[in-house]
C-alpha positions as CSV (number, residue, x, y, z in Angstrom):
1,M,0.0,0.2,-0.3
2,L,2.9,1.9,0.5
3,D,5.2,1.3,-2.9
4,N,7.4,3.6,-4.8
5,K,6.1,6.0,-1.5
6,R,9.1,7.5,0.2
7,F,8.9,9.1,4.0
8,L,11.3,11.2,5.7
9,I,12.0,9.8,9.6
10,T,13.2,11.6,11.8
11,G,14.2,11.5,15.8
12,I,15.6,7.9,15.4
13,S,18.3,7.9,18.6
14,D,18.8,4.4,18.8
15,A,17.3,0.9,17.7
16,G,14.6,1.2,20.5
17,S,13.5,4.4,19.3
18,L,9.9,4.8,18.4
19,A,10.5,6.8,15.0
20,M,12.9,3.4,14.1
21,H,9.9,0.8,14.5
22,A,7.4,3.4,12.3
23,A,10.6,3.0,9.5
24,K,9.8,-0.9,9.8
25,A,6.5,-0.6,9.5
26,I,6.5,1.4,6.1
27,L,9.7,-1.0,4.4
28,A,7.8,-4.0,5.2
29,R,4.4,-2.1,3.6
30,G,6.7,-1.8,0.1
31,G,7.5,1.8,1.3
32,R,11.3,3.9,1.3
33,V,13.0,5.6,4.3
34,V,15.1,8.0,4.1
35,C,16.7,9.1,7.8
36,A,17.4,11.8,10.0
37,G,19.3,12.1,13.4
38,L,21.2,14.2,15.7
39,G,24.8,15.3,15.3
40,V,27.3,17.5,14.5
41,T,26.4,19.8,11.5
42,P,28.3,22.6,10.2
43,H,26.4,25.4,12.1
44,H,28.0,24.4,15.9
45,G,30.7,26.7,14.8
46,D,32.6,26.9,18.4
47,I,30.7,24.4,20.5
48,S,32.1,22.8,24.3
49,D,34.0,20.0,24.3
50,K,31.4,18.3,26.1
51,A,28.3,19.5,23.6
52,K,30.5,18.0,21.0
53,S,31.3,14.9,22.6
54,Y,27.3,14.4,23.3
55,L,26.4,15.3,19.3
56,T,29.3,13.2,18.1
57,A,28.5,9.9,20.4
58,N,24.3,10.8,19.2
59,E,25.3,10.7,15.2
60,Q,27.3,7.0,16.0
61,A,24.6,5.3,17.8
62,F,22.0,6.8,14.9
63,R,23.9,5.5,12.1
64,E,24.6,2.3,13.5
65,A,20.7,2.3,14.2
66,V,20.1,2.9,11.2
67,K,22.4,0.4,9.6
68,Q,22.3,-2.3,11.3
69,E,17.6,-2.3,11.7
70,L,17.0,-1.3,7.9
71,G,20.3,-1.2,5.8
72,E,23.7,0.1,5.2
73,D,21.9,1.8,1.7
74,T,18.9,3.7,3.8
75,P,20.4,6.9,3.2
76,I,21.2,9.3,5.9
77,C,20.4,13.0,6.9
78,I,21.9,14.8,9.8
79,L,19.4,17.3,11.7
80,D,19.6,19.3,14.8
81,A,16.0,21.0,15.3
82,T,17.2,23.8,17.3
83,Q,19.2,24.8,14.2
84,E,17.0,27.2,11.5
85,D,20.2,26.4,9.1
86,S,20.2,22.5,9.2
87,M,16.8,22.8,8.5
88,V,17.3,23.8,4.7
89,D,20.5,21.8,4.7
90,L,17.6,19.1,5.1
91,A,15.3,19.9,2.3
92,A,18.5,20.9,0.2
93,T,20.3,18.1,1.1
94,L,17.4,15.5,0.3
95,G,16.6,18.1,-2.7
96,A,20.1,17.5,-4.4
97,R,19.6,13.4,-4.0
98,G,16.7,13.8,-5.9
99,L,14.8,12.4,-3.1
100,K,11.1,13.5,-3.5
101,L,8.5,12.5,-0.2
102,D,5.3,11.1,0.4
103,G,5.0,12.0,3.4
104,F,7.0,12.6,7.2
105,L,7.2,11.8,10.9
106,H,8.2,14.3,13.2
107,S,9.6,12.7,16.3
108,I,11.8,15.5,18.0
109,A,12.0,16.6,21.2
110,M,13.7,18.2,24.1
111,D,13.1,19.6,27.2
112,R,16.7,20.3,29.7
113,T,14.2,21.3,32.5
114,I,13.8,17.0,32.5
115,R,17.6,16.0,34.4
116,N,17.7,12.0,36.2
117,K,14.3,11.5,36.1
118,Q,13.5,14.5,38.0
119,V,11.1,17.3,36.4
120,K,11.6,21.0,37.1
121,P,8.1,22.4,38.6
122,L,7.1,24.8,35.6
123,L,7.5,28.1,38.4
124,E,10.3,27.7,38.2
125,V,11.0,26.7,34.5
126,T,13.0,30.2,32.7
127,Q,12.1,31.6,30.0
128,E,14.9,30.3,28.2
129,E,14.4,26.5,28.9
130,F,10.2,27.3,27.4
131,C,10.9,28.9,24.4
132,D,14.3,25.7,23.3
133,T,11.9,23.4,24.1
134,L,8.2,24.6,22.3
135,G,10.6,25.3,19.5
136,V,12.1,22.1,19.4
137,S,9.3,20.2,20.7
138,A,6.7,22.1,18.6
139,F,7.5,24.6,16.3
140,S,10.2,22.1,14.1
141,L,7.1,20.5,12.9
142,V,6.3,23.8,11.2
143,R,9.7,24.8,9.8
144,I,10.6,21.6,8.7
145,T,7.2,21.5,6.7
146,H,7.9,25.2,5.4
147,H,11.1,23.8,4.2
148,L,10.6,20.6,2.7
149,L,7.4,22.1,0.8
150,H,9.7,25.7,-0.3
151,S,13.0,23.7,-2.1
152,G,9.6,21.3,-3.9
153,V,11.1,17.7,-1.9
154,L,7.4,17.6,0.2
155,Q,4.7,16.1,-2.9
156,R,1.1,17.7,-2.6
157,G,-1.3,15.1,-1.2
158,A,1.4,14.6,1.5
159,S,0.7,12.8,5.0
160,I,2.7,13.9,8.3
161,C,2.3,12.5,11.7
162,S,4.0,13.4,14.9
163,L,4.4,12.0,17.9
164,S,2.9,13.9,21.0
165,Y,1.1,12.3,24.2
166,I,-2.2,12.5,26.7
167,A,0.2,15.0,29.0
168,A,0.0,17.4,26.3
169,E,-3.8,17.2,27.2
170,K,-4.3,16.0,31.1
171,V,-2.4,15.9,34.1
172,T,-0.7,12.2,34.5
173,F,0.5,10.3,37.7
174,H,4.1,11.0,35.6
175,P,4.1,14.6,34.9
176,Y,6.0,16.3,31.8
177,R,5.6,20.0,33.0
178,N,7.7,21.9,30.4
179,M,6.8,19.1,27.8
180,S,3.7,19.3,28.5
181,V,3.4,22.8,27.0
182,A,5.2,21.6,24.0
183,K,3.2,18.5,23.3
184,A,-0.1,20.8,23.5
185,A,1.4,23.2,21.5
186,L,2.5,20.6,18.5
187,E,-1.1,19.0,18.8
188,R,-2.4,22.4,18.2
189,I,0.2,23.5,15.3
190,T,-0.9,19.8,14.0
191,I,-4.9,20.9,13.6
192,E,-4.0,24.5,12.5
193,L,-1.6,22.8,9.5
194,A,-3.9,20.3,9.5
195,D,-6.5,23.2,7.8
196,E,-3.8,25.3,5.4
197,L,-1.9,22.1,4.3
198,G,-5.4,20.7,3.3
199,R,-6.5,23.4,1.4
200,S,-3.8,24.1,-0.2
201,H,-1.9,21.2,-0.6
202,G,-3.7,18.2,0.1
203,I,-1.6,17.6,2.5
204,R,-3.0,15.8,5.7
205,V,-1.5,16.2,9.0
206,N,-1.6,14.1,12.5
207,A,-0.8,13.3,15.7
208,L,-0.4,10.2,18.0
209,R,-0.6,9.7,21.6
210,F,1.1,6.3,22.6
211,S,1.4,4.3,25.8
212,P,3.8,5.0,28.5
213,Y,6.7,3.7,27.1
214,L,10.4,2.2,28.4
215,G,12.3,1.2,25.5
216,S,13.5,4.7,23.9
217,K,16.0,7.1,25.6
218,A,12.5,9.9,25.5
219,G,10.8,6.9,27.8
220,T,13.7,6.7,30.1
221,A,14.2,10.1,31.1
222,T,11.1,10.3,32.8
223,L,10.1,7.0,33.3
224,E,10.0,3.9,36.2
225,P,8.7,0.2,35.6
226,K,6.3,1.0,37.7
227,D,4.7,3.6,35.7
228,V,4.3,1.6,33.1
229,D,2.9,-0.9,34.7
230,R,0.3,1.3,36.5
231,A,-0.5,2.0,32.8
232,E,-1.2,-1.2,31.7
233,E,-2.9,-1.8,35.0
234,M,-5.1,1.9,33.9
235,S,-5.5,0.4,30.4
236,P,-9.0,-1.4,29.3
237,L,-6.5,-3.8,26.2
238,G,-3.0,-3.3,28.2
239,N,-0.3,-0.1,26.8
240,A,0.1,-0.5,23.3
241,L,3.4,-2.3,21.6
242,P,5.2,0.6,19.2
243,E,4.2,-2.0,16.6
244,D,1.0,-0.7,17.3
245,L,1.8,2.9,17.4
246,A,4.3,2.1,13.5
247,L,0.7,-0.2,12.2
248,E,-1.9,3.2,12.3
249,I,1.6,5.8,11.5
250,A,2.0,3.6,8.1
251,H,-2.4,3.7,7.8
252,L,-1.9,7.3,8.2
253,M,0.6,7.1,4.9
254,Q,-1.4,5.9,2.9
255,P,-2.0,7.9,-0.7
256,G,-6.0,9.2,-0.8
257,L,-6.9,8.7,2.9
258,R,-9.3,11.6,3.7
259,I,-8.2,11.6,7.6
260,T,-6.5,15.2,9.0
261,G,-6.7,16.7,11.8
262,E,-6.6,14.3,13.9
263,I,-5.2,13.5,17.5
264,R,-5.0,9.8,17.8
265,H,-4.6,7.4,20.8
266,I,-2.4,4.4,20.2
267,D,-3.1,3.4,24.4
268,G,-5.1,0.9,24.5
269,G,-7.4,2.9,26.0
270,Y,-5.5,4.7,28.7
271,H,-6.7,8.2,27.7
272,I,-10.6,6.9,28.9
273,T,-9.2,6.4,32.1
274,G,-9.1,9.1,33.6
């Protein structure tokens, strides 16, 4: 159902990333992927040794995960969503390679107020921390879409999916605080883009909320096994699996569907239990 369709997958950090599961589901259905991950870009300039070491390690892990899980021929791009120039480069690189996109997955988030599973109280969050989180976790969806469209890479009738979370709407027993606000913004951006892009380019835009998940770096930053166990008990069908999420993403990527502006729940019913 995705034969000869190509999709950009962002946010892969390791083999357990939800974005990796999505990429595999697309490949299994005849689609093709190009993967974008965090690493050192020409625009980092004079960064600290610590920052460079972090970015280099992340890039190595990203490259190795893609090679091992998706194949060494899978196209790769480096993307730092804190940098406008990096997003410009992403679109330009895809265009130069002749890689047209039938959609993309936005699976990018960052929050420096979360450290060692401790979430900073919202009243203690600085303006810089707030804006950094909002920029990377939400507004980057706008900017990446902008550059992909204006470079002629993102095709008419494409599908865009982003990963959100129930904390965009409710205070959960494992709160995000600062990230919750960013996810709420991401969902509102999803709805506004669905209206704009549907009318102008026939492009669909949807967001997906997934169960608490410990198999990725993002999950382990905030969650404990007990949190996943509690969600399992609260969910009528039990926690959803990464494969469930990937299947829904692949479904929404199908050409011709008239589904847009949706906030989908792939969480075993966790969202209905209060």
